[in-house]
C-alpha positions in Angstrom: 95.2 132.5 168.1 93.2 134.8 165.8 89.9 133.8 164.2 91.7 133.5 160.9 94.2 131.0 162.4 91.4 129.0 163.9 89.4 128.8 160.6 92.6 128.1 158.6 93.5 125.2 160.9 90.1 123.7 160.5 90.1 124.1 156.8 93.5 122.6 156.2 92.6 119.5 158.1 90.0 118.7 155.5 92.5 118.5 152.7 94.5 115.3 151.8 98.0 116.3 152.8 100.8 113.9 153.7 102.7 114.4 156.9 106.2 115.8 156.2 105.2 116.7 152.7 105.3 120.3 151.3 102.7 123.0 151.1 103.0 126.1 148.8 101.5 129.4 149.6 100.8 131.7 146.7 101.6 135.2 147.8 101.0 138.5 146.0 102.0 140.8 148.9 98.4 141.9 149.7 96.8 141.6 153.1 95.0 138.3 152.3 98.1 136.3 151.1 100.4 137.9 153.7 97.9 136.7 156.4 97.7 133.3 154.9 101.5 132.8 154.8 101.9 134.2 158.3 99.2 132.0 159.8 100.6 128.9 158.1 104.0 129.6 159.5 102.6 130.2 163.0 100.5 127.0 162.8 103.7 125.1 161.7 105.7 126.5 164.6 103.0 125.3 167.0 103.1 121.8 165.5 99.6 122.2 164.1 100.7 122.1 160.5 103.3 119.3 160.0 104.4 120.2 156.5 107.3 122.1 155.1 106.1 125.5 153.8 107.2 127.2 150.6 106.0 130.4 149.0 105.4 131.4 145.3 105.1 134.8 143.7 104.5 135.7 140.1 105.3 139.2 138.9 102.9 139.8 136.0 104.8 143.0 135.0 101.5 144.8 134.7 102.0 147.8 137.0 105.6 148.8 136.4 107.5 149.9 139.4 104.6 148.9 141.7 104.8 145.3 140.5 108.6 145.3 141.1 108.1 146.7 144.6 105.6 143.9 145.3 108.2 141.4 144.3 110.8 142.9 146.5 108.4 143.0 149.4 107.5 139.4 149.0 111.2 138.4 148.8 111.9 140.2 152.1 108.8 138.8 153.8 109.7 135.2 152.9 113.3 135.7 154.1 112.0 137.1 157.4 109.7 134.1 157.9 112.4 131.6 156.9 110.4 130.4 154.0 112.0 129.6 150.6 110.2 131.5 147.9 110.2 130.9 144.1 109.6 134.1 142.1 109.1 134.4 138.4 108.6 137.4 136.1 106.3 137.0 133.1 105.0 139.7 130.8 101.3 138.6 130.9 100.0 141.5 128.8 102.3 140.4 125.9 101.0 136.9 126.1 97.4 138.1 126.1 98.0 140.5 123.2 99.7 137.8 121.1 97.0 135.2 121.7 94.2 137.9 121.4 92.8 136.7 124.6 91.2 138.5 127.6 94.0 139.8 129.9 92.4 138.6 133.2 91.8 135.1 131.8 95.3 135.0 130.4 96.8 136.1 133.7 94.8 133.5 135.6 96.0 130.7 133.3 99.6 131.7 133.4 99.4 132.1 137.2 98.1 128.5 137.7 100.6 127.1 135.2 103.3 128.8 137.3 101.9 127.4 140.6 101.8 123.9 139.1 105.5 124.2 138.2 106.3 125.4 141.7 104.4 122.4 143.2 106.4 120.1 141.0 109.7 121.7 142.0 109.0 121.4 145.7 107.1 118.1 145.6 104.1 119.8 147.1 100.6 118.1 147.1 98.8 121.3 148.1 99.1 124.9 146.8 97.1 127.4 148.8 95.6 130.7 147.5 94.2 133.4 149.8 90.7 133.8 148.3 88.4 134.9 151.1 84.7 134.9 151.9 84.4 138.4 150.4 86.1 137.3 147.2 83.6 134.5 147.0 80.6 136.8 147.3 82.1 139.2 144.8 82.7 136.4 142.3 79.1 135.1 142.6 77.6 138.5 142.1 79.9 139.3 139.1 78.9 136.0 137.4 75.2 136.6 138.2 75.3 140.0 136.6 77.0 138.6 133.5 74.5 135.7 133.3 75.5 132.2 134.3 74.1 128.8 135.3 74.5 126.7 138.4 78.2 126.0 137.6 79.0 129.7 137.8 76.7 130.5 140.8 78.4 127.9 142.9 81.3 130.3 143.1 85.0 129.6 143.6 85.7 125.9 144.2 87.4 125.0 147.5 89.6 122.4 145.8 90.6 122.0 142.2 93.3 119.9 140.4 96.6 121.6 139.7 98.9 119.9 137.2 99.3 116.1 137.4 99.7 115.5 141.1 98.9 118.7 143.1 95.7 120.3 144.3 94.9 124.0 144.4 93.1 124.7 147.7 91.4 127.8 149.0 91.3 127.4 152.8 90.2 131.0 153.6 86.9 130.9 151.8 85.2 131.1 155.2 87.5 133.9 156.4 86.1 137.4 156.0 88.2 140.4 154.9 87.5 141.9 158.3 89.1 138.9 159.9 92.1 139.2 157.6 92.7 142.8 158.7 92.2 141.8 162.3 94.9 139.2 162.0 97.2 141.8 160.4 96.5 144.2 163.3 97.1 141.6 165.9 100.5 140.7 164.7 101.4 144.1 163.2 101.8 142.7 159.7 102.8 144.9 156.8 101.2 144.3 153.4 101.0 145.9 150.0 98.1 147.7 148.4 97.3 146.9 144.8 96.3 150.2 143.1 94.3 148.4 140.5 91.9 147.2 143.3 90.5 150.8 143.4 90.1 151.3 139.6 86.4 151.9 138.8 86.9 150.5 135.4 87.0 146.9 136.8 83.6 145.3 137.4 84.8 143.5 140.6 85.9 146.8 142.1 82.5 148.4 141.4 80.8 145.4 143.0 83.2 145.6 146.0 82.9 149.3 146.6 79.4 150.1 145.4 77.1 147.1 145.1 78.0 145.1 148.3 77.8 148.1 150.6 74.3 148.8 149.1 73.3 145.2 149.7 74.5 145.4 153.3 72.0 148.1 153.9 69.3 145.5 153.4 71.2 142.7 155.2 74.4 143.5 157.0 75.4 139.8 156.5 74.5 139.7 152.9 77.9 138.1 151.9 77.1 135.2 154.2 73.6 134.9 152.7 75.0 134.9 149.2 77.4 132.1 150.0 74.8 130.0 151.7 72.7 130.2 148.5 75.8 129.3 146.5 76.4 126.2 148.7 72.8 125.0 148.1 73.2 125.6 144.4 76.5 123.7 144.4 74.8 120.7 146.1 72.1 120.6 143.4 74.6 121.1 140.7 76.7 118.1 141.9 73.5 116.0 141.8 72.6 117.0 138.3 76.2 116.5 137.3 76.1 112.9 138.4 72.8 112.4 136.5 74.4 114.0 133.4 77.5 111.7 133.6 75.2 108.6 133.5 73.2 110.1 130.7 76.3 110.8 128.7 77.3 107.1 129.0 73.8 106.1 127.7 73.7 108.4 124.7 77.4 108.0 123.7 78.1 106.3 120.4 81.3 105.4 118.7 80.9 108.4 116.3 79.2 110.9 118.7 76.0 111.3 120.6 72.6 109.8 119.9 70.5 113.0 119.4 67.2 111.2 119.5 67.9 109.6 122.9 69.4 112.7 124.3 66.3 114.7 123.4 64.3 112.5 125.9 66.2 114.0 128.8 65.3 117.2 130.6 66.9 120.3 129.1 69.0 120.8 132.2 70.6 117.4 131.7 71.0 117.9 127.9 73.0 121.0 128.6 75.3 119.3 131.0 75.7 116.3 128.7 76.8 118.6 125.9 79.3 120.4 128.1 80.8 117.1 129.4 81.0 115.7 125.8 82.6 118.9 124.4 85.1 119.0 127.2 86.2 115.5 126.5 86.3 116.0 122.8 88.2 119.3 122.9 90.2 118.9 126.1 88.6 122.1 127.6 85.7 124.5 127.4 87.6 127.6 126.8 85.5 130.3 125.1 82.4 128.0 125.1 79.6 130.2 126.2 75.8 129.7 126.8 75.2 130.8 123.2 77.2 127.8 121.8 75.4 125.3 124.0 72.1 126.8 123.0 73.1 126.3 119.3 73.9 122.7 120.0 70.5 122.3 121.7 68.9 123.3 118.5 70.6 120.5 116.7 69.1 118.0 119.2 65.6 119.4 118.6 65.6 119.6 114.8 64.7 116.3 113.0 66.9 116.8 110.0 70.7 117.2 109.7 72.9 119.3 107.6 73.5 122.3 109.9 77.0 122.8 111.3 77.8 124.7 114.5 81.3 126.3 114.4 83.0 126.5 117.8 85.4 129.1 119.0 89.0 127.9 119.1 88.5 125.3 116.4 86.2 122.4 115.8 82.6 122.0 114.7 79.5 120.0 115.6 77.0 118.7 113.0 74.0 116.4 113.2 74.1 113.5 110.7 71.6 110.6 110.6 70.4 111.4 114.1 73.9 111.6 115.6 75.8 114.6 116.9 79.4 114.5 115.6 82.4 116.6 116.7 85.0 117.3 114.1 88.4 118.6 114.7 89.8 121.7 112.9 91.9 119.3 110.8 88.7 117.7 109.5 89.1 114.4 111.4 86.3 113.1 113.6 87.2 112.7 117.2 85.9 109.6 118.8 83.7 110.6 121.7 
């Protein structure tokens, strides 16, 4: 049993999965997801993973013939492993262009919507993706360079909700890319190479190929050090999140938030309360950045009302008689 299999077995035990239920593996055709599917099948064959395994592949139609070849490879791989695989083809670039949204963010949202549909079709409680320890370190560094708070620096979450009944789990976050390649070598696994992973135009690629090797000259285990820091930040962020949830309950009014009372809390709690409140009022925090939260903070600090903060994607917040009020695009106040 490889190190990857050992770590995967330990990780999967932590998740709430029902015996004889289903598990979906999201597979792109790359080394990480091929290793994940292969290891899940091997654990199942040994009786260590008592669930039925399915696979899911989304062809984003972004790389022409290369994307089609990835799809064909995944189809053959699933057949060889005796795993039923659901494949869809969606022109992600067209969606992003029509919606005037970032391509990467659009692709991520479409992919997760697809995985939620697959989970529903197969009755799966868990959907696994193959994010690794290296992916985690790259994500944290990328967010740090862009500027982010504790929520961003905690990195990729190990578990997150997917649709109404399933969970998206990332059981390989403690598996290094070196361990993935070792697993492939041990079992002589073939996998696809995504040419976009080598494009210098993408920030993640420059972090992977330039920044991380530089950091490893200072500390050869810099990735592990980055992730230890992220785990400490995540613990602190969870604590502050609990405090903010209680604060939101205290400052909430029928028509909005009590700005005067909210002002008595530490700025770190104010920011979290505002994010929680906006997420409830809007249904999401899409396109809400630090600049918007900062603008709302200014409403808390100013004694007079009258100023209106316009939010991306519709909606606005104003201070009126000491109360922060969220108004929908249609002009009707949402009860918060």
